[in-house]
C-alpha positions in Angstrom: -27.8 -16.4 -9.8 -24.9 -14.7 -7.4 -22.0 -16.4 -7.0 -21.9 -17.7 -3.5 -25.3 -19.7 -4.9 -23.5 -21.4 -7.3 -21.0 -22.4 -4.9 -23.4 -23.1 -1.9 -26.2 -25.1 -4.4 -23.2 -26.4 -7.1 -19.5 -26.6 -6.6 -19.7 -27.4 -2.8 -21.9 -30.5 -3.2 -20.4 -31.9 -6.1 -16.9 -31.6 -4.0 -18.3 -33.2 -1.1 -19.3 -36.0 -3.0 -16.3 -36.4 -5.5 -14.2 -39.7 -5.4 -11.0 -38.1 -5.3 -10.1 -37.5 -1.5 -8.3 -34.2 -2.5 -11.6 -32.8 -3.9 -13.5 -33.6 -1.3 -11.4 -32.0 1.3 -11.7 -28.8 -0.7 -15.6 -29.3 -0.4 -15.3 -29.1 3.5 -12.6 -26.2 2.9 -16.1 -24.7 1.3 -18.5 -25.1 4.3 -15.8 -23.3 6.8 -15.0 -21.1 4.5 -16.2 -18.5 1.6 -15.2 -18.6 -2.0 -14.5 -15.1 -3.3 -14.7 -13.8 -6.6 -11.0 -12.6 -5.9 -9.9 -16.2 -5.7 -11.2 -16.9 -8.6 -9.5 -14.1 -10.7 -6.0 -15.4 -8.8 -7.0 -18.3 -10.4 -8.0 -17.7 -13.7 -4.5 -15.2 -13.3 -2.4 -18.2 -12.5 -4.0 -20.1 -15.2 -3.0 -17.4 -17.6 0.8 -17.7 -16.4 0.6 -21.2 -17.1 -0.3 -20.9 -20.3 2.2 -18.7 -21.0 0.6 -15.2 -21.7 3.0 -12.1 -21.6 2.9 -9.7 -18.7 0.9 -7.0 -21.4 -1.6 -9.8 -21.9 -2.3 -10.8 -18.7 -2.2 -7.1 -17.5 -5.2 -6.4 -20.4 -7.1 -9.6 -19.2 -7.2 -9.0 -15.6 -7.7 -5.0 -16.2 -4.9 -3.4 -14.4 -3.6 -0.4 -15.2 -0.2 -0.8 -14.4 1.8 -4.0 -14.8 2.7 -4.6 -11.3 0.3 -7.1 -10.3 1.2 -9.1 -13.8 4.7 -8.5 -13.3 4.4 -10.5 -9.5 2.9 -13.4 -11.2 5.8 -13.9 -13.6 8.2 -13.6 -11.1 6.6 -16.9 -9.3 5.9 -18.8 -12.5 8.3 -21.7 -11.3 6.3 -21.9 -8.0 2.6 -21.5 -9.5 3.7 -24.4 -11.5 4.4 -26.4 -9.0 1.8 -26.2 -7.2 -0.4 -26.4 -10.4 0.4 -29.9 -10.4 -0.6 -30.8 -7.1 -4.1 -30.8 -5.6 -5.1 -27.1 -6.3 -4.0 -28.0 -9.6 -6.7 -30.9 -9.4 -9.4 -28.4 -8.0 -8.6 -25.2 -10.4 -9.3 -27.8 -13.4 -12.1 -29.8 -11.8 -13.6 -26.3 -10.8 -13.7 -25.4 -14.7 -14.7 -28.3 -16.5 -17.8 -27.9 -13.6 -18.0 -24.1 -14.0 -18.7 -24.7 -18.0 -21.8 -26.7 -17.5 -23.1 -23.8 -15.9 -22.0 -21.2 -18.3 -25.2 -19.1 -19.2 -27.5 -20.1 -16.2 -29.3 -17.4 -14.6 
């Protein structure tokens, strides 16, 4: 199953039906905008930063050749932590929990 089908068939419907208005809002956004693999890569990197991973570890996880990207995320750690406590954090947690249900599905 390709990425966009996962979003269209699983993530968006669950978000639109969710009781949390913030998550329903993200579902509505997904009706107009596409969620890209690059966006997911960004979310993954943010989670690594928030978990306290080192710059070198983040570079390794991302598969980057240079530490520049990791360094930029580390510089923004304070802002990332504030934003993670808001609606973006709720969406990220929700998306990860929902995604775990579909691991291994084709």
